[in-house]
C-alpha positions as CSV (number, residue, x, y, z in Angstrom):
1,X,-10.4,-28.4,-45.9
2,X,-12.3,-27.4,-42.3
3,X,-10.7,-24.3,-42.0
4,X,-10.8,-23.0,-45.1
5,X,-14.8,-23.3,-45.4
6,X,-15.1,-22.5,-42.0
7,X,-13.5,-19.1,-42.6
8,X,-15.4,-18.7,-45.6
9,X,-18.4,-19.2,-44.2
10,X,-18.3,-16.5,-42.0
11,X,-17.2,-14.3,-44.3
12,X,-20.4,-15.2,-46.2
13,X,-22.5,-14.7,-42.9
14,X,-20.5,-10.9,-42.7
15,X,-20.9,-9.8,-46.5
16,X,-24.6,-10.9,-46.0
17,X,-24.9,-8.8,-43.0
18,X,-23.1,-6.1,-44.7
19,X,-25.0,-5.9,-47.5
20,X,-28.5,-5.7,-45.5
21,X,-27.2,-2.7,-43.7
22,X,-26.4,-1.0,-47.2
23,X,-30.0,-2.4,-48.5
24,X,-31.5,-0.5,-45.3
25,X,-29.8,2.9,-45.7
26,X,-30.2,2.9,-49.3
27,X,-33.7,1.3,-50.3
28,X,-35.6,1.4,-46.5
29,X,-36.4,-1.5,-44.6
30,X,-39.4,-2.4,-46.4
31,X,-37.2,-4.0,-49.1
32,X,-34.8,-5.9,-46.4
33,X,-37.4,-9.2,-47.2
34,X,-36.3,-9.1,-50.8
35,X,-32.6,-10.0,-49.8
36,X,-33.1,-11.9,-47.3
37,X,-35.4,-14.5,-50.0
38,X,-32.8,-14.5,-52.5
39,X,-31.9,-17.7,-53.5
40,X,-28.4,-17.4,-54.3
41,X,-27.8,-15.8,-51.1
42,X,-29.6,-18.9,-49.2
43,X,-28.0,-21.8,-51.5
44,X,-24.0,-20.1,-50.8
45,X,-24.7,-20.4,-47.2
46,X,-26.5,-23.3,-47.7
47,X,-23.7,-25.3,-49.8
48,X,-21.2,-24.3,-47.4
49,X,-22.9,-25.7,-44.7
50,X,-23.3,-28.7,-46.1
51,X,-19.6,-28.7,-47.0
52,X,-18.6,-27.8,-43.7
53,X,-20.6,-30.6,-42.3
54,X,-19.4,-33.0,-44.8
55,X,-16.2,-32.2,-44.4
56,X,-16.5,-32.8,-40.8
57,X,-18.1,-36.4,-40.9
58,X,-14.9,-37.4,-43.0
59,X,-12.5,-35.8,-40.6
60,X,-14.1,-37.9,-37.8
61,X,-14.2,-41.3,-39.3
62,X,-10.4,-41.2,-40.7
63,X,-8.3,-42.2,-38.1
64,X,-4.6,-43.9,-37.6
65,X,-3.7,-45.9,-34.4
66,X,-0.8,-48.7,-33.6
67,X,-2.7,-51.2,-35.5
68,X,-3.4,-49.1,-39.0
69,X,-4.7,-46.3,-40.6
70,X,-8.3,-45.8,-42.5
71,X,-8.4,-43.0,-44.9
72,X,-11.7,-43.0,-46.7
73,X,-10.7,-42.3,-50.3
74,X,-14.1,-42.2,-52.0
75,X,-15.1,-39.5,-49.6
76,X,-12.3,-37.3,-49.2
77,X,-12.2,-36.8,-53.1
78,X,-16.0,-36.3,-53.0
79,X,-15.6,-33.5,-50.5
80,X,-12.6,-31.9,-52.7
81,X,-15.2,-31.5,-55.5
82,X,-17.8,-30.5,-53.2
83,X,-16.0,-27.8,-51.8
84,X,-14.4,-27.0,-55.2
85,X,-18.3,-26.3,-56.0
86,X,-18.9,-24.1,-53.5
87,X,-16.1,-22.1,-54.1
88,X,-17.4,-21.4,-57.5
89,X,-20.7,-21.1,-56.4
90,X,-19.0,-18.1,-54.3
91,X,-17.9,-16.1,-57.7
92,X,-21.7,-16.3,-58.8
93,X,-22.3,-14.9,-55.0
94,X,-20.1,-12.0,-55.5
95,X,-21.5,-11.2,-59.1
96,X,-25.2,-11.2,-57.5
97,X,-24.7,-9.1,-54.7
98,X,-23.1,-6.4,-56.9
99,X,-26.0,-6.4,-59.1
100,X,-29.0,-6.5,-56.1
101,X,-27.8,-3.5,-54.3
102,X,-27.4,-1.4,-57.9
103,X,-30.7,0.8,-57.7
104,X,-32.5,0.1,-61.2
105,X,-32.0,-3.7,-61.0
106,X,-33.4,-3.5,-57.2
107,X,-36.4,-1.6,-58.8
108,X,-37.0,-3.5,-61.7
109,X,-37.5,-6.3,-59.6
110,X,-40.6,-4.7,-57.6
111,X,-42.2,-3.9,-60.9
112,X,-41.3,-7.7,-62.5
113,X,-43.2,-8.7,-58.7
114,X,-46.0,-6.0,-59.4
115,X,-46.6,-7.7,-62.6
116,X,-46.6,-11.5,-61.3
117,X,-49.2,-9.7,-58.9
118,X,-51.4,-8.3,-61.7
119,X,-51.3,-11.6,-63.8
120,X,-53.1,-13.5,-60.7
121,X,-55.5,-11.1,-60.5
122,X,-56.0,-10.8,-64.2
123,X,-57.8,-14.3,-63.7
124,X,-60.0,-13.0,-61.2
125,X,-61.3,-10.3,-63.6
126,X,-61.5,-12.5,-66.5
127,X,-64.2,-14.8,-64.5
128,X,-65.8,-12.0,-63.2
129,X,-66.4,-10.2,-67.0
130,X,-67.5,-13.5,-68.2
131,X,-70.4,-12.8,-65.9
132,X,-70.9,-9.5,-66.6
133,X,-74.3,-9.0,-67.6
134,X,-75.8,-11.3,-64.9
135,X,-74.4,-9.5,-61.7
136,X,-74.7,-6.5,-59.9
137,X,-72.0,-4.2,-58.8
138,X,-71.9,-6.5,-55.8
139,X,-73.4,-9.1,-53.5
140,X,-77.0,-8.0,-52.2
141,X,-77.9,-7.4,-48.9
142,X,-81.0,-6.8,-47.1
143,X,-81.4,-3.5,-45.2
144,X,-81.8,-5.4,-41.7
145,X,-81.0,-9.2,-42.1
146,X,-77.0,-8.9,-42.2
147,X,-74.9,-9.3,-39.3
148,X,-70.9,-7.8,-38.7
149,X,-67.4,-10.2,-38.8
150,X,-65.1,-8.6,-35.9
151,X,-61.8,-9.1,-36.5
152,X,-60.0,-10.9,-33.1
153,X,-56.1,-9.0,-33.9
154,X,-55.0,-6.2,-36.0
155,X,-52.5,-5.9,-38.3
156,X,-52.3,-5.7,-42.6
157,X,-54.8,-7.3,-44.4
158,X,-52.3,-10.0,-46.0
159,X,-54.2,-12.3,-47.8
160,X,-58.0,-13.6,-48.8
161,X,-58.6,-16.9,-50.0
162,X,-61.2,-15.9,-52.3
163,X,-62.2,-19.4,-53.5
164,X,-62.2,-21.0,-50.0
165,X,-64.5,-18.3,-49.0
166,X,-67.3,-18.6,-52.0
167,X,-67.2,-22.7,-51.3
168,X,-68.4,-21.5,-47.8
169,X,-70.5,-18.5,-48.6
170,X,-72.4,-20.8,-51.3
171,X,-72.8,-23.9,-48.7
172,X,-74.4,-21.5,-46.5
173,X,-76.4,-19.5,-48.9
174,X,-74.9,-16.8,-48.0
175,X,-72.3,-13.4,-49.3
176,X,-69.8,-12.3,-47.2
177,X,-68.9,-8.4,-48.0
178,X,-65.6,-6.9,-47.0
179,X,-64.8,-3.1,-45.7
180,X,-61.4,-4.0,-46.2
181,X,-59.1,-4.7,-49.6
182,X,-55.5,-6.4,-48.9
183,X,-52.7,-3.8,-48.0
184,X,-55.5,-1.7,-45.1
185,X,-54.8,-1.9,-41.3
186,X,-57.7,-3.8,-39.8
187,X,-57.9,-3.2,-35.7
188,X,-58.5,-5.4,-33.5
189,X,-62.1,-5.3,-32.6
190,X,-63.1,-3.8,-36.1
191,X,-66.0,-4.8,-38.5
192,X,-64.1,-6.7,-41.1
193,X,-66.9,-7.5,-43.4
194,X,-70.3,-8.1,-43.3
195,X,-72.4,-11.4,-43.6
196,X,-76.2,-11.2,-45.5
197,X,-78.2,-12.6,-44.0
198,X,-77.4,-13.0,-40.4
199,X,-78.0,-16.7,-40.2
200,X,-75.5,-17.5,-41.7
201,X,-73.1,-15.5,-39.6
202,X,-71.7,-18.7,-37.3
203,X,-71.0,-20.4,-40.0
204,X,-69.4,-17.6,-42.2
205,X,-67.2,-16.7,-39.9
206,X,-65.3,-19.4,-38.8
207,X,-64.3,-19.5,-42.4
208,X,-63.2,-16.0,-42.6
209,X,-61.2,-15.8,-39.8
210,X,-59.7,-18.8,-40.8
211,X,-58.9,-17.6,-44.4
212,X,-58.3,-14.1,-43.8
213,X,-54.9,-13.3,-42.6
214,X,-53.9,-10.3,-41.0
215,X,-49.8,-9.4,-40.4
216,X,-47.5,-6.8,-39.3
217,X,-46.1,-6.2,-42.7
218,X,-47.9,-6.1,-46.5
219,X,-47.3,-8.0,-49.2
220,X,-47.6,-8.1,-52.4
221,X,-49.5,-11.0,-53.4
222,X,-52.8,-9.1,-53.3
223,X,-51.8,-5.5,-52.7
224,X,-51.0,-4.3,-56.1
225,X,-50.4,-0.6,-54.0
226,X,-47.7,-1.8,-51.7
227,X,-45.9,-2.0,-55.0
228,X,-46.1,1.5,-55.6
229,X,-45.4,2.1,-52.0
230,X,-41.6,0.5,-52.2
231,X,-40.5,2.3,-55.3
232,X,-42.0,5.4,-54.0
233,X,-39.7,4.9,-50.4
234,X,-36.7,4.6,-52.6
235,X,-37.4,7.9,-54.5
236,X,-38.3,9.6,-51.5
237,X,-35.0,8.8,-49.6
238,X,-32.9,9.5,-52.9
239,X,-34.6,12.8,-53.1
240,X,-34.2,14.1,-49.3
241,X,-31.0,16.1,-48.8
242,X,-29.0,13.3,-46.9
243,X,-28.8,11.5,-49.9
244,X,-30.0,13.6,-53.0
245,X,-29.6,11.8,-55.7
246,X,-31.6,12.9,-58.8
247,X,-30.7,10.3,-61.6
248,X,-32.8,7.7,-58.9
249,X,-35.6,10.0,-58.4
250,X,-35.4,10.0,-61.8
251,X,-35.4,6.2,-62.6
252,X,-38.2,6.0,-59.9
253,X,-40.2,8.2,-62.0
254,X,-39.6,6.3,-65.1
255,X,-40.6,2.5,-63.5
256,X,-43.8,4.2,-61.3
257,X,-44.7,5.0,-65.2
258,X,-44.2,1.8,-66.1
259,X,-45.8,0.2,-63.4
260,X,-48.6,2.5,-63.8
261,X,-49.2,1.5,-67.5
262,X,-49.3,-2.3,-66.2
263,X,-51.7,-1.8,-63.9
264,X,-54.2,0.5,-66.4
265,X,-54.1,-1.8,-68.8
266,X,-54.9,-5.0,-67.0
267,X,-58.2,-5.6,-66.9
268,X,-60.3,-3.6,-64.1
269,X,-61.5,-6.0,-61.3
270,X,-64.6,-4.6,-59.7
271,X,-64.3,-6.7,-56.1
272,X,-66.7,-9.6,-57.0
273,X,-66.3,-13.3,-56.7
274,X,-69.0,-16.1,-58.1
275,X,-69.8,-19.2,-57.4
276,X,-70.5,-21.9,-60.2
277,X,-74.2,-20.7,-60.3
278,X,-73.4,-17.4,-60.7
279,X,-74.2,-15.6,-58.2
280,X,-71.7,-12.6,-56.2
281,X,-70.3,-14.7,-52.9
282,X,-67.4,-12.2,-51.8
283,X,-67.2,-8.6,-52.6
284,X,-63.9,-7.1,-51.5
285,X,-63.5,-3.1,-52.1
286,X,-61.1,-2.9,-55.5
287,X,-58.5,-0.7,-55.9
288,X,-59.0,2.3,-57.9
289,X,-56.6,3.4,-60.4
290,X,-57.2,7.1,-59.4
291,X,-55.6,6.1,-56.2
292,X,-52.6,4.7,-57.4
293,X,-52.1,7.5,-59.2
294,X,-52.1,9.5,-56.1
295,X,-50.2,6.7,-54.4
296,X,-47.2,6.9,-56.7
297,X,-47.2,10.7,-57.6
298,X,-48.0,12.7,-54.1
299,X,-45.2,12.0,-52.0
300,X,-42.5,11.8,-55.2
301,X,-44.1,15.4,-56.6
302,X,-43.1,16.4,-52.7
303,X,-40.0,15.5,-51.9
304,X,-39.2,16.8,-56.0
305,X,-40.0,20.2,-55.2
306,X,-37.0,21.7,-55.1
307,X,-35.7,19.6,-57.9
308,X,-36.5,21.2,-61.4
309,X,-35.2,18.0,-63.3
310,X,-37.9,15.1,-61.3
311,X,-40.6,18.0,-61.7
312,X,-39.7,18.0,-65.3
313,X,-39.9,14.2,-65.8
314,X,-42.6,13.7,-63.5
315,X,-44.7,16.0,-65.9
316,X,-43.2,13.9,-68.8
317,X,-44.3,10.6,-67.5
318,X,-48.1,11.7,-66.1
319,X,-48.3,13.2,-70.3
320,X,-47.1,9.5,-71.8
321,X,-48.9,7.0,-69.8
322,X,-52.2,9.2,-70.2
323,X,-52.9,7.3,-73.5
324,X,-53.3,4.0,-71.9
325,X,-56.4,5.6,-69.3
326,X,-59.7,5.1,-70.9
327,X,-61.9,6.5,-68.1
328,X,-62.4,10.2,-67.1
329,X,-61.6,9.8,-63.8
330,X,-58.0,8.3,-64.3
331,X,-58.0,11.1,-67.0
332,X,-58.3,13.9,-64.0
333,X,-56.7,12.2,-61.7
334,X,-53.7,12.9,-64.0
335,X,-54.5,16.4,-64.4
336,X,-54.7,16.5,-60.9
337,X,-50.6,15.9,-60.5
338,X,-49.7,18.4,-63.5
339,X,-51.1,21.0,-61.6
340,X,-50.4,20.2,-58.4
341,X,-46.3,20.1,-59.7
342,X,-46.8,23.1,-61.3
343,X,-48.4,24.5,-58.4
344,X,-45.3,23.7,-56.0
345,X,-42.9,24.5,-58.5
346,X,-44.8,28.8,-58.8
347,X,-44.1,28.8,-55.3
348,X,-40.7,28.1,-55.3
349,X,-37.8,30.7,-56.2
350,X,-36.0,28.6,-59.3
351,X,-33.9,30.3,-62.1
352,X,-35.4,31.4,-65.4
353,X,-34.6,28.5,-67.2
354,X,-35.5,25.9,-65.3
355,X,-39.0,27.6,-64.8
356,X,-39.5,27.8,-69.1
357,X,-38.3,23.9,-69.1
358,X,-40.6,23.0,-66.6
359,X,-43.4,25.2,-68.3
360,X,-43.0,23.9,-71.7
361,X,-43.5,20.2,-69.9
362,X,-46.1,21.5,-68.1
363,X,-48.1,22.2,-71.7
364,X,-46.9,18.9,-73.4
365,X,-48.3,16.9,-70.7
366,X,-51.6,18.8,-70.7
367,X,-51.8,18.2,-74.5
368,X,-51.4,15.2,-74.4
369,X,-53.7,14.1,-71.5
370,X,-56.3,15.9,-73.2
371,X,-55.8,14.4,-76.9
372,X,-55.6,10.9,-74.9
373,X,-58.9,11.4,-72.7
374,X,-61.7,8.9,-73.3
375,X,-63.4,9.5,-76.5
376,X,-66.7,10.9,-76.3
377,X,-66.3,12.3,-73.0
378,X,-65.3,15.7,-71.5
379,X,-62.9,15.7,-68.5
380,X,-64.6,17.9,-65.6
381,X,-61.6,19.7,-64.8
382,X,-60.0,22.4,-66.9
383,X,-56.6,22.8,-67.0
384,X,-55.2,25.8,-65.1
């Protein structure tokens, strides 16, 4: 039993390393953390490790000498069931690995995590909307009575504990206005934000450095843009000349459309955090939907310049998601993408049939965006 369990445990480690290598090649190194943190892999390795240790302990207490022998029957039977359960879970682990490395499943999990982040942000937005009639766009700061807070290190802004900072700012009767939002890179010694009035800077400086976390990697908890960036990375890898996987590229475009719809229909956060007295204490630059559109489609459009199938799907998705957008600047962002796709296609030497299909898709997309534009507003950019 010891030999059997140890052999399978070594095999599981080998399979896990092989999967991580495949993920790095197919999806990119940014998605490795999803497979490392998968609970099935962790439980399977832990279960076999526990079985190995238990059987090893049973082996130590089992002995035979001239006076007699000692075989712990209950422990032996327990080890049988433990090993049997471990091998049963191994079957589930094998099925799980086969599912995780499939492109639609891996990309779909990114969208699911993005939905979780949107729901978390919606809680802050709901609090802000309830105070909408009484607050300014951001905390007021005097022209001269403020002081900057500087970063003590460098890295990506991963997490801001809004509740703790609001409590600290309310205690100091001050306000904090950040210069960066989660997901942006902060250099050492760079101004992280400003405090008003300046007299509260020593107290709030400690609070900001304690409740604002920087790291070498972007995380999805508060950085919704990172979710789109992961899908885009999978798409441009699939559309690279070395892989040339059109179907994965098309699937990524579809899921980018799903993610943008979820971001568009969610309440838009203006970046303010309030205390119990309805006073804006913390301001974080909000993530605009127009920027998310550029983040989602710019690199995919560039990578799909020689792929008519992906270009057609891009135009189709841009038109179909327009019904969920309400602001004129967001519709303008969609129009910019449609015109950019068309300009990219016209610079390429494509067959007449492909060119005609792209032109039809472009016209449909322009018609849908124009029809779904905000009521009473006029789109400032005229479709080319």
